[in-house]
N, C-alpha and C positions, 0 to 999 in steps of 0.2 A: 413438527408442527403443531400437533395437539399435546393441551395437558387436561389432568383429571380434576374433579371437584366430590364430594362426598354425596353419597347416593340411602335411598330408604328402600325399602323393602314394595316388590310387587302386590298386587292383588288389592289395593284400598281404595275407595270410591274419590272420583276428584271433582269437585264443586267446580262449576264454571258459572258462578253470578248469580242474581237474586233473577235474573229472566231467560238465562238456559237452566236443561235440565242436570241432572248429576249423572256423570258416565262413570263406568268402572272401567279397569283397565285388564284385558283379556290378554296374556300371552300366547300371540298366536304360532308363533314358533322361535326356538331359543339353543342354543348351543350347537348351530348348523356350522358344517365344516369352515365354510365363511363367511365374512362377516356381510352383513346384507349393508348397500350403501345408498340408494336410492325407491322409492316407491313412487310411481302415477298410478292412474285407472279412471276411470267416468263413472262408475258408480259401485255399489257396494258388491257387486258381483263381476267385477270386470278390473284387474287389479293386477298390476305386475310390481314387479321386485326384482331387483338386480344386486350384484354386491362382488363379490372378491372369487378369485379361485382355488376351491379348499383343497386342488389336487386332481380335481374329476375332471376342470374346465369351470367356466365361473357360474355362479350363482344366478340362475335366471328362472323364474317361476311366472306364471299367470292362473290367476284366480279367474273360473268362468264355471257354471254349471254347477255351482258350489262344490269344486273340487279344483284344487292346486293342480299345475300339470308344468313340467318341465320343458323350457324353450330352450331349443335344438338351434342350431347351425353357427353358435358364436366360435371366435376362435378361442384360444388357452388364453391366460389374461383376466385379469381383473375387470371387471364393469363395473364404473364411475358413479353412471349417472341413467335413466331413463326418463325419456319426453314422449307423450303422444299426440294425436290429432286425426284431422279428416283425412290425411294423409298415411296413415299409419303410425308405427312405432319404431323411435331412433334412441340408440343409445351407444356412447363410447366409453373408452376405457385405454388401457394399459398398451404399447407400444403404437401409441399413435392410431390405432383402430375405430372407426366408426359404422353403425351397422344401420341398416332400418328394415323392418318388415312390416307385413300387413296388418289389419287391427287388432289380428288375435294373435299377433307376435310368430308366426310363421313366414315361411319363406325369406329367411334372415339372409341379406347378402351385405357382406365388409368392404370396408376400404382403407387403406393406409394409406394418414395423409406423413408423418414424420415417424418414423420406429424410435425416434431417439426420445419422443415426449410422449409423455401422459395426458390423455385427452379427460377432462374432468369434467365437463358438462355439454350439454348439447340442448339444442331447443328451433323449435321451428314452429312458424305459423300456421301450418296445416295445409298448405299448398302447395306440396310437394316440393320448396324449401328450406334451411336448416346452416343455421351458425352453430358450431362446435369450437371449444376454447380447452386450451393446457398449458405444458409447460412441461419443466424438467425442475424438480423442489432439490436435485441435488448440485445444480449447481448455485452460484452466488448472486448474479444478475442474467439481463437479457437474455431470458429461454424462453420466453410465453410468446404463444402463439393463437394463433385464431384463421381458421378455415370455413367457405361458406360454399357451400351447395347451390348452383340456380337450376336445378331442376335434372341436370344432364351431368354436370363433372364439379369434383371438388375443386377448390382454389385457394393457396394461401393469403389471407388476407393482409397488406399493408399498414402495420400498425400508426397511432401516434408515439410520438419518442419517448415521451413518459411511460407509456403501455410498455412499448418493445424492451424498456431495460427492465420489468420486474421476470422475477424466475415465473412465475406463473399468472394466467386467468382462470379462474376456478369454475365461474358459474356463469351464463348466458340465459336471460329469459327476456319476452317481450309482450307487451300487450296486442302488439301488431306488426306487421313487418314492417311498419314505418317508426315504432316506437319499439327500439331494444336496449338493453341493459346489459351491460357484465362486469362484473367485480373480482377482486385480483388481491396481489402482493402490495402490502405496504399502504394501506387505503385506497388502490385504485377504484376506482367506476368510472367507465364510460356509457357514454346513449348515442344510438342509434340514428337519425331522425329521417332513415331512407334514401339518403345520399351519399350520407359520411359518419366516419367515429370522429368522437370529439370527448376528451378528458372534464369530466366535471369532479369539482374539487370535494373531499369528503370534510375537509379539515379532520382527519384521521388517520394515523399510520398505521393501523392494526391491521393484518392480513383479512380480508373481506372473504369467506366462504361462499356465500350463494345469496341471491339475490330474487326474490320474488314480489311482484305484486304491489310496488311500493317501499316495500324493506329489503334490506341486508344486512347481514350477517356476519359474525368471525369473531377476532378477539386474536392477542397474543400472550398478554400477562392476564389479561381481564377479557368477561364476554363483552362484546359490542353489537348493539342493534343500532341500526340507523332508517330513519322514515324518510320520505321522499315529501318536500314539502313545495311551497311556492309556485303550485302548480307545476310541479314536476322538474324542477329547475335547481332546488336547494336540498342536501340533508341536514337532519338533525339530528343529534344523537338522544336516544332514547334509554340508553344502557343501562338494566336492572345492577343495583349495588348486589357486591359479592359474587358478580356471576363470572368464571371462569370463559372457559369458550366455551359459546354457540354455532353449531355448524349447521343447521338447517332450520328453513324458516316459509311457511305460506302466510300469505298476507291475504288481501281480500279483506268483508267484513269482519270476519271472526280469525283475527292474525293468532298463529302458535310458530312457537320455534324451540328447538331442542339441541341439547348441549350434552357434555359429557357425562357419563356414568348416570344416564337417566333420568337427566333434567328438563322438564318441561317448562316452559314460561305461557301464560296467556296474556292478552292484551284487551283490556276498556277502556274506557271512556280515563280513567284516570292513568294510565301508561299500562307497564308491563309488570306482573308480579308472578313468581313461582306458581305452579299449580296448587291447590291445596292437596292434602292426604301423601301417602306414600308414594313415592316414585315407582314406575311400573317395573322397574326391570335394573339391576345392578350394572349393567352393559350401558358402553355409551352410546347415544342417541347421533346419526349420523345426516338422516331425513327424514321431510315429514310433509303427509299430506290429508288435505281434508277431503273427502268426498260430498256427495250433494246432499246429503242427510246430515252435515257439519261433525261427522264422526272423525275423531282423528287416526291416521294411519302413522306409525312411526318406525323406523329400523334402524340396525345399528349393527352393534358386537364389538371386541376388541379391535379399535379405530386410533388406539397413539401409536402406535410402532407395528412393524411386521412383527411375527404372522398376522395378516389381518382374519383372525380366525371367530369362532363363538358368533354366529350370525344370531340376529333376534329380531322381531317382528313383534310387534304390542298394538292395540287397538281400542280405541273409548268411543262407543257407541250402541248403539239399541239393536243390533245382530248378533248373530251368533256364526264366527268365525269358522272353518273347519282350521283345522292344524296344519301346518306346513311342515312337512318332514321332507327329511334328504334323500 
């Protein structure tokens, strides 16, 4: 599902344009037992990272009070995504498992949807409800699934026929409870308007891996970045030249995307361009988040094939982040 491209060396400055300050990359964690697959937080001192099971349970850490602490209560198996809100932290992963904890990542409770699938994405509006998506990438078709939590129980969602044919839905994200997007295999894009899901044509057949705040990214033989236009009804192609697979994106006012072997892409009024300077790591980057100070947090490792190892966390911002050690 993932391909590789060349990379540079860590530690050099990254210029973000004439109107933004220069940032240096700090390698916060590297060569951890399991690849890190997702990062989310609320501030520079409230950050959650999750990832693959390196043999002693999934990678799951919370930065708070200037220290990283392992999160416990997860079943064995890879964790593919983490997201939080006013109702606490949601995570999902292998064997159809989805988890919920409080705002500090403790009191974790789990639920098994379908043990034959992997859940790759989870999102909730912060009101106690949530969506989780996934599938079985070992199948050739018709393995995609979506589940919904109404505040008391999980139920499987009936998908539009075009979505049900895919091997997986990889991510789900929303601006509100009545404005939710999901993306998946073979260019799949779906929108929820508060009452029903419908397929929105992307005019693109590449696998879409992540959706966030008006952007979707992925790639099959080349990296793909799509931007939502037309009042949120039309996807336009903004894919950079010479890019291969792009795995993660953070939209908003300062969009950033990350991909294989430490590639980082920034967007300005002229479009997307590779971040100047050396890349922060040789490892593949899978997920990215910007904190309220606009600092960039990116996670990854060896994610091109099993085993998912060499967990990596890099940071570009004005703070000094404590080292993450297993």
